[in-house]
C-alpha positions in Angstrom: 14.5 -23.0 19.2 13.6 -20.9 22.3 12.2 -17.5 21.2 13.7 -15.7 24.2 17.3 -16.6 23.4 18.7 -17.0 19.9 22.3 -17.6 19.2 23.4 -16.1 15.9 25.2 -18.4 13.6 27.6 -17.9 10.7 26.4 -17.7 7.1 29.4 -16.9 5.1 27.9 -18.3 1.9 25.4 -15.5 1.8 27.9 -12.6 1.6 28.3 -12.3 -2.2 24.5 -12.3 -2.7 23.9 -10.1 0.3 26.3 -7.5 -1.1 24.6 -7.5 -4.5 21.1 -7.3 -2.9 22.2 -4.5 -0.7 23.6 -2.5 -3.6 20.3 -2.8 -5.5 18.2 -2.2 -2.5 19.7 1.0 -1.3 18.2 2.9 -4.2 14.8 1.3 -3.9 14.5 2.1 -0.2 14.8 5.8 -0.9 11.6 5.7 -3.0 8.4 6.9 -1.2 6.7 3.9 0.3 2.9 3.4 0.0 1.1 1.4 2.6 -2.5 0.4 2.5 -5.0 -2.3 3.3 -5.1 -3.8 -0.2 -3.1 -7.0 0.0 -2.9 -7.3 -3.7 -0.7 -4.1 -3.9 -3.1 -2.4 -6.3 -3.1 -2.7 -10.0 0.4 -1.4 -10.4 3.3 -3.8 -10.9 5.8 -3.9 -8.0 9.4 -4.0 -8.8 10.2 -7.3 -10.4 6.6 -8.2 -10.7 6.5 -8.4 -14.5 8.2 -11.1 -16.4 10.4 -8.5 -18.0 14.1 -8.8 -17.3 14.2 -5.0 -16.8 11.5 -4.1 -14.2 10.8 -0.5 -13.4 11.8 0.6 -9.9 9.2 3.5 -10.1 6.4 1.0 -9.4 7.7 -0.2 -6.1 4.9 -0.2 -3.4 4.9 -1.2 0.2 2.5 -3.2 2.3 2.1 -3.4 6.1 4.1 -6.0 8.0 0.8 -7.9 8.6 -0.2 -7.9 4.9 0.7 -10.1 2.0 3.0 -8.9 -0.8 2.0 -10.3 -4.2 3.7 -9.8 -7.6 1.7 -9.8 -10.8 3.4 -13.0 -11.9 2.5 -15.1 -8.8 5.2 -14.7 -6.1 3.8 -14.2 -2.6 5.9 -12.9 0.3 4.6 -12.8 3.9 6.1 -11.9 7.2 4.7 -14.9 9.2 6.2 -14.0 12.6 8.0 -11.1 14.3 9.8 -12.1 17.5 12.7 -11.0 19.7 15.9 -12.7 20.5 19.1 -12.0 22.3 22.6 -12.1 20.9 24.6 -15.1 21.8 28.2 -15.4 23.0 29.7 -14.6 19.6 27.2 -12.2 18.0 27.1 -12.7 14.2 26.4 -9.1 13.2 28.3 -6.2 11.6 27.4 -3.9 14.5 30.7 -3.2 16.2 29.0 -2.3 19.5 26.9 -5.5 19.7 27.5 -7.6 22.8 26.1 -10.8 24.2 22.6 -10.4 25.6 21.7 -7.4 23.4 18.1 -7.7 22.0 17.3 -7.9 18.3 14.1 -8.5 16.2 13.5 -11.7 14.3 11.4 -11.7 11.1 10.2 -15.0 9.7 9.6 -14.7 6.0 7.6 -17.1 3.8 8.0 -16.9 0.0 5.5 -18.9 -2.1 6.2 -19.6 -5.7 2.8 -19.5 -7.5 4.5 -19.0 -10.9 4.8 -21.7 -13.6 8.6 -21.9 -13.3 11.3 -22.6 -10.8 12.4 -19.5 -8.8 16.0 -19.0 -7.7 15.3 -17.4 -4.4 17.9 -15.1 -2.9 16.9 -14.8 0.8 18.2 -11.4 1.8 16.7 -8.2 3.3 17.6 -4.6 4.1 15.9 -2.8 6.9 15.8 0.9 7.8 14.2 2.6 10.7 13.4 6.0 12.2 13.0 9.4 10.5 16.6 9.3 9.2 16.0 5.9 7.6 19.0 4.5 9.5 20.2 1.1 8.2 19.8 -1.6 10.8 22.6 -4.0 11.5 21.7 -7.5 10.4 21.9 -10.5 12.7 22.4 -13.8 10.9 20.3 -16.5 12.5 19.8 -19.1 9.8 22.4 -21.0 7.9 21.2 -19.8 4.5 22.6 -21.1 1.2 23.5 -18.5 -1.4 20.3 -19.3 -3.3 17.4 -21.6 -3.1 15.5 -23.2 -5.9 11.8 -23.0 -5.2 9.6 -25.1 -7.5 6.1 -24.0 -8.6 3.5 -24.3 -5.8 6.2 -24.6 -3.2 7.1 -22.3 -0.3 10.4 -21.4 1.4 10.6 -20.1 5.0 13.6 -18.4 6.6 14.3 -16.1 9.5 16.5 -13.0 9.6 17.3 -10.7 12.4 18.0 -6.9 12.8 19.1 -4.7 15.6 16.4 -2.0 15.9 16.0 0.4 18.8 12.6 0.0 20.4 11.8 3.7 20.1 11.7 3.2 16.3 9.5 0.1 16.2 6.8 2.4 14.7 9.0 3.6 11.8 10.3 0.5 10.0 10.8 -0.2 6.3 12.1 -3.6 5.2 12.9 -4.6 1.6 13.2 -8.3 0.9 15.0 -9.3 -2.2 13.2 -12.3 -3.6 15.0 -13.0 -6.9 17.8 -11.2 -8.9 17.0 -12.3 -12.4 14.5 -10.8 -12.9 14.7 -8.5 -9.9 11.8 -9.1 -7.6 11.5 -7.3 -4.3 8.9 -7.1 -1.6 8.7 -3.9 0.6 7.1 -3.9 4.0 6.6 -0.6 5.9 5.0 0.6 9.1 5.0 -0.5 12.8 6.2 -3.8 14.1 5.2 -5.5 17.3 7.5 -8.4 18.3 5.8 -11.2 20.2 
C-alpha cells in the first residue's frame, strides 16, 4: 500500500461494535489524561487492566503516542506507525464535508496478548483533538471483522484513520478499545507527527 494515497474501504461489520465502543469511550475521554515517560503506566490499574469484570474508570491513565500502554494483566498496546493518507474516490467516513484528496492521519495499532487466555479483541478507537476535545471523523481503511480472537503470546495489527486538522496535531487524545468483556482501554495523549 502506498503511504501517500490510501483509498478508504467499507467495513460495515464493525458498526455494532463501534457504536458500543463509542458509547463507552465518550465518558472515559472526559477524564483528565496523564502523560508521562513511564511506559508501564505506573502502579495504578488502567481501565480494564484488572481481571475484574467491573473495572474502575477512575484509574484510566494515558501515555504518549510513542510509548507502550500496558495493562496489569498482560495486554500491550502500541502505536507502531503514524502516517498520512488521502481520501479516495468514495471516502468512507462520516464527515459530510469530506471529499476525494482530503488528507487524513493513519494510526497503525499493535495489540499483543501476554495474558494466559484468548482475548476477543474489538479493534475500535475514538479520537479527540484541540482545546474543545472535538471528535475526529473516522476514516475506515482496513476491512476489520467485528472481533478478533488473539491467542496468548500473539499480536494483532490494524490501521485506523482520522481526519484531524494539522493545527491540532499537538493536542490529540485517542482511546483504543481493546476488549469489551472485561472492558480494557488504552489511552494515548499528546502530539503526533505523521511520517
